[in-house]
C-alpha positions in Angstrom: 34.9 140.3 58.8 34.1 143.0 56.2 37.2 142.4 54.3 36.4 138.7 54.1 33.0 139.5 52.5 34.5 142.2 50.3 37.3 140.0 48.9 34.8 137.2 48.1 32.4 139.7 46.5 35.1 141.2 44.2 36.4 137.8 43.1 32.7 136.6 42.6 31.8 139.6 40.3 34.9 139.3 38.2 34.7 135.5 37.8 31.0 135.7 37.0 31.5 138.3 34.3 34.4 136.4 32.6 32.6 133.1 32.8 29.4 134.7 31.4 31.4 136.2 28.5 33.0 132.9 27.6 29.7 131.0 27.8 28.2 133.7 25.6 30.9 133.5 23.0 30.9 129.7 23.0 27.2 129.5 22.7 27.3 131.9 19.6 30.1 129.7 18.0 28.0 126.5 18.6 24.7 128.1 17.3 26.2 129.3 14.0 28.2 126.1 13.5 27.0 122.7 12.1 26.9 121.2 15.5 23.8 123.1 16.7 21.4 120.8 14.8 23.1 117.7 16.1 22.4 118.6 19.8 19.0 120.1 19.1 20.2 123.5 20.1 17.6 125.5 18.1 14.8 123.7 20.0 16.4 124.3 23.3 16.8 128.0 22.5 13.2 128.3 21.3 12.0 126.7 24.6 14.1 129.1 26.7 12.7 132.0 24.6 9.2 130.9 25.0 9.2 129.9 28.7 11.8 132.3 30.2 12.7 134.9 27.7 16.2 136.0 26.8 16.7 139.1 29.1 15.4 137.0 32.1 17.5 134.0 31.1 20.6 136.1 31.1 19.8 137.5 34.5 19.1 134.1 35.9 22.3 132.7 34.5 24.3 135.5 35.7 22.7 135.2 39.3 23.4 131.6 39.4 27.0 132.0 38.3 27.5 134.8 40.8 26.0 132.8 43.7 28.1 129.7 42.9 31.3 131.8 42.6 30.5 133.7 45.8 30.0 130.6 47.8 33.3 129.1 46.4 35.4 132.3 47.0 33.8 132.9 50.4 34.7 129.4 51.6 38.2 129.8 50.1 38.8 133.1 51.8 37.4 131.7 55.1 39.8 128.7 54.8 42.7 131.0 54.0 42.0 133.3 56.9 41.4 130.3 59.2 44.9 128.9 58.3 46.4 132.3 58.8 44.9 132.7 62.3 46.0 129.1 63.2 49.5 130.0 62.2 49.4 133.2 64.3 48.0 131.3 67.3 50.8 128.8 66.9 53.4 131.6 67.0 51.9 133.1 70.1 51.8 129.6 71.8 55.5 129.2 71.0 56.2 132.4 72.9 54.1 131.1 75.8 56.1 127.8 75.6 59.3 129.9 76.1 58.0 130.6 79.6 56.5 134.0 78.7 53.4 133.4 80.7 52.5 137.1 80.6 52.0 136.9 76.9 48.4 137.0 75.8 47.0 135.8 72.4 45.1 138.7 70.7 41.6 137.9 70.0 41.5 138.5 66.2 40.0 135.2 65.0 36.8 135.5 62.7 35.3 132.1 63.4 33.7 131.2 66.7 35.8 128.1 67.0 39.2 130.0 66.8 37.8 132.7 69.1 36.9 130.0 71.6 40.3 128.3 71.1 42.1 131.7 71.7 39.9 132.4 74.9 40.6 128.9 76.2 44.4 129.2 75.7 44.5 132.6 77.4 42.4 131.3 80.3 44.7 128.2 80.6 47.8 130.5 80.7 46.1 132.7 83.3 45.4 129.6 85.4 48.9 128.4 84.9 50.3 131.8 85.9 48.2 131.8 89.0 49.2 128.3 89.9 52.9 129.3 89.5 52.3 132.4 91.6 50.6 130.3 94.3 53.4 127.8 94.2 55.9 130.6 94.6 54.0 131.9 97.6 53.7 128.5 99.0 57.5 128.0 98.7 58.1 131.4 100.3 55.6 130.5 103.1 57.4 127.2 103.6 60.7 129.0 103.9 59.2 131.5 106.4 57.7 128.6 108.3 61.1 126.8 108.6 62.8 130.0 109.6 60.1 131.0 112.2 60.0 127.4 113.6 63.8 127.3 113.7 63.8 130.7 115.5 61.1 129.8 118.1 62.6 126.4 118.8 66.2 127.6 119.1 65.3 130.4 121.6 64.1 128.1 124.5 66.6 125.3 123.5 69.4 127.9 123.8 68.1 129.0 127.2 67.8 125.3 128.4 71.3 124.5 127.2 72.7 127.6 128.8 71.1 127.0 132.3 71.9 123.3 132.3 75.5 124.1 131.1 75.9 126.3 134.2 74.6 123.4 136.5 76.7 120.9 134.8 79.8 123.0 135.1 79.0 123.8 138.8 78.9 127.6 138.0 76.5 128.5 140.8 77.1 129.9 144.2 74.7 128.0 146.3 71.7 125.8 146.3 69.3 128.7 145.8 71.0 129.8 142.6 71.1 126.1 141.5 67.3 125.8 142.0 66.9 129.1 140.1 68.8 127.7 137.1 66.9 124.5 137.1 63.6 126.3 137.5 64.4 128.6 134.5 65.4 125.5 132.4 62.1 123.9 133.4 60.1 126.9 132.4 61.8 127.0 129.0 61.1 123.3 128.5 57.4 124.0 129.2 57.5 126.7 126.7 59.2 124.4 124.1 56.7 121.7 124.8 53.8 124.2 124.2 55.3 125.3 120.9 55.6 121.7 119.7 52.0 121.0 120.9 50.8 124.2 119.0 52.6 123.1 115.8 51.1 119.7 116.0 47.6 121.0 116.6 47.8 123.6 113.9 48.9 120.9 111.4 46.0 118.7 112.4 43.6 121.6 111.9 45.1 122.6 108.5 44.8 118.9 107.3 41.3 118.6 108.6 42.4 115.7 110.7 40.7 117.1 113.9 37.0 116.2 114.3 34.5 118.2 116.2 32.3 116.9 118.9 29.5 119.4 119.0 27.2 119.8 122.0 25.0 122.6 123.3 27.1 125.2 125.0 26.1 128.3 126.9 28.9 130.8 126.1 27.9 133.1 129.0 28.5 130.3 131.4 31.8 129.3 129.6 33.1 132.8 129.9 32.3 132.9 133.6 34.4 129.6 134.1 37.3 131.0 132.0 37.5 134.3 133.8 37.6 132.5 137.1 40.8 130.7 136.0 42.4 134.0 134.8 41.8 135.9 138.1 45.4 135.5 139.3 46.9 136.6 136.0 44.5 139.5 135.9 45.6 140.6 139.4 49.2 140.4 138.4 48.5 142.6 135.4 46.5 144.9 137.5 43.5 144.5 135.3 39.9 144.3 136.1 37.5 142.2 134.0 34.0 143.4 133.1 31.3 141.2 131.5 28.2 142.4 129.8 25.7 140.1 128.1 22.5 141.2 126.6 20.9 137.8 127.3 21.3 135.6 130.3 22.0 132.7 128.1 23.7 132.6 124.7 23.7 129.0 123.2 25.7 127.7 120.4 26.4 124.2 119.2 30.1 123.7 119.2 33.0 121.5 120.4 33.6 122.8 123.9 37.3 122.0 124.3 38.1 123.6 120.9 35.9 126.7 121.5 37.4 127.1 124.9 40.9 127.0 123.2 39.8 130.0 121.2 38.6 132.1 124.1 41.6 131.1 126.3 43.9 132.4 123.5 42.0 135.6 123.1 42.0 136.2 126.8 45.7 135.4 127.1 46.5 137.9 124.3 44.2 140.5 125.8 46.1 140.3 129.1 49.5 140.0 127.6 49.2 143.0 125.2 46.5 145.0 127.0 48.1 145.3 130.4 48.6 149.1 129.8 44.8 149.5 130.2 42.9 149.0 133.3 39.9 146.9 132.1 39.4 143.8 130.0 35.8 143.8 128.7 33.8 140.8 127.5 30.5 141.6 125.6 28.0 139.2 124.2 24.8 139.6 122.2 22.5 138.1 119.6 22.8 139.5 116.1 20.1 138.0 114.0 20.8 134.2 113.9 24.4 134.7 115.3 25.9 134.9 118.7 28.5 137.7 118.8 31.2 137.7 121.5 33.8 140.4 121.9 36.9 140.6 123.9 38.2 144.1 124.4 41.4 145.4 125.8 42.7 149.0 126.1 46.4 148.5 125.6 48.7 149.5 122.7 47.1 149.7 119.3 47.8 147.1 116.7 49.1 148.8 113.5 46.6 148.8 110.7 49.0 147.3 108.3 49.3 144.3 110.7 45.6 143.6 111.3 45.0 141.6 108.1 47.9 139.3 109.0 47.5 138.7 112.7 45.7 135.3 112.0 48.5 134.1 109.8 50.7 131.4 111.2 53.8 132.6 113.0 52.9 136.2 112.5 53.4 138.5 115.4 53.3 142.2 115.6 57.0 143.3 115.6 56.9 144.9 119.0 55.7 141.7 120.5 58.6 139.5 119.3 60.6 140.3 122.4 61.4 137.2 124.4 59.6 138.3 127.5 56.3 138.3 125.7 56.6 134.6 124.7 54.1 132.8 122.6 54.5 130.6 119.6 53.0 133.1 117.1 50.3 130.5 116.0 47.8 130.9 118.7 45.5 133.2 116.7 46.1 131.1 113.6 44.8 128.0 115.5 41.8 130.1 116.7 41.0 131.1 113.1 41.2 127.4 112.0 38.9 126.4 114.9 36.3 129.0 114.0 36.5 128.1 110.4 35.8 124.4 111.3 32.7 125.6 113.3 31.5 127.7 110.3 32.0 130.8 112.3 34.3 133.8 112.1 36.9 135.8 114.0 38.1 139.2 113.2 40.0 142.0 114.9 39.8 145.9 115.1 42.2 148.2 116.7 42.5 151.9 117.2 44.3 154.1 119.7 41.6 153.6 122.3 40.8 149.8 122.1 41.5 146.5 120.5 38.5 144.3 119.8 38.4 140.7 118.8 35.0 139.5 117.6 33.9 136.0 117.4 30.6 135.1 115.6 28.9 131.7 115.8 25.5 130.5 114.6 23.0 130.7 117.6 21.3 127.6 118.8 17.6 128.3 118.5 16.5 125.6 120.9 18.8 127.0 123.6 17.6 130.5 123.3 14.0 129.6 123.3 13.2 130.8 119.8 
């Protein structure tokens, strides 16, 4: 900015002095020539002398010349710098067009318009870079999805094919072994059916195709009903369930079937991966205007690096990918989507002593008597 003013100032001073000198010389030639009487120059000079005075007239004339030249050279320098910056911006844009999306245009423009243009181009490139990165991640996620789905579908299909192949080839000793093979194939077919159902449900949730039918629900009573259905599995895992609620009723407004799916999934995971512990605890309380529900198991710790990803689709802690653990790997992802639809939240915490899944839902004031 300073150089632009400085250049215009220097050119203005030089041009003013030269022009004033030429005007002074031409005026003297005209005054002492015969043309001065024809244009009434003496009368004009006498008027200037009487009304303005010669020293002041010189200063005023010089100031006017300087002002005119300064405006001219300032605009000229501004236009030149404007064109130079446009050329520089064009060169930088050419680099960006060559797929160098990490390139950034330096913000050296003097005018507000060019500075805004530079900022807009840089922001556009940043958004384009972000979009390309998201597209790359989406492509990677799609490839991982295909790989995981293929893996999870192939495992039960391979088992079904193997057991039915033994039956088809009469490779069994007696009817007991035959029924065993058929039973195993049936169990794998149920697992395959559950996986397909989970995939379908997850897709509907992701595409917002599933509508909620909200009603008043007492989560305390819902957990009592759920735990009754899990008694046999708890006995098989040699686990004891303990429930502790700070209020006798904790009401929320939610879709009962969808919310039950969340709790069923969390209970299943707690039994499946917490069977090393003796207890499975369920806690409930009010926290401000939210109902907070926690399912706690005392099994093996979830690694800290895995905690942020356990609600991602098909993500499973590596130790739990063994076949005997089962599961589609999207149960927690479905639970997360259901909670998002309800405007609630679900999070996990794990340390060597316990693993806690916490669900938060807005409390229904009418149900709690508030």
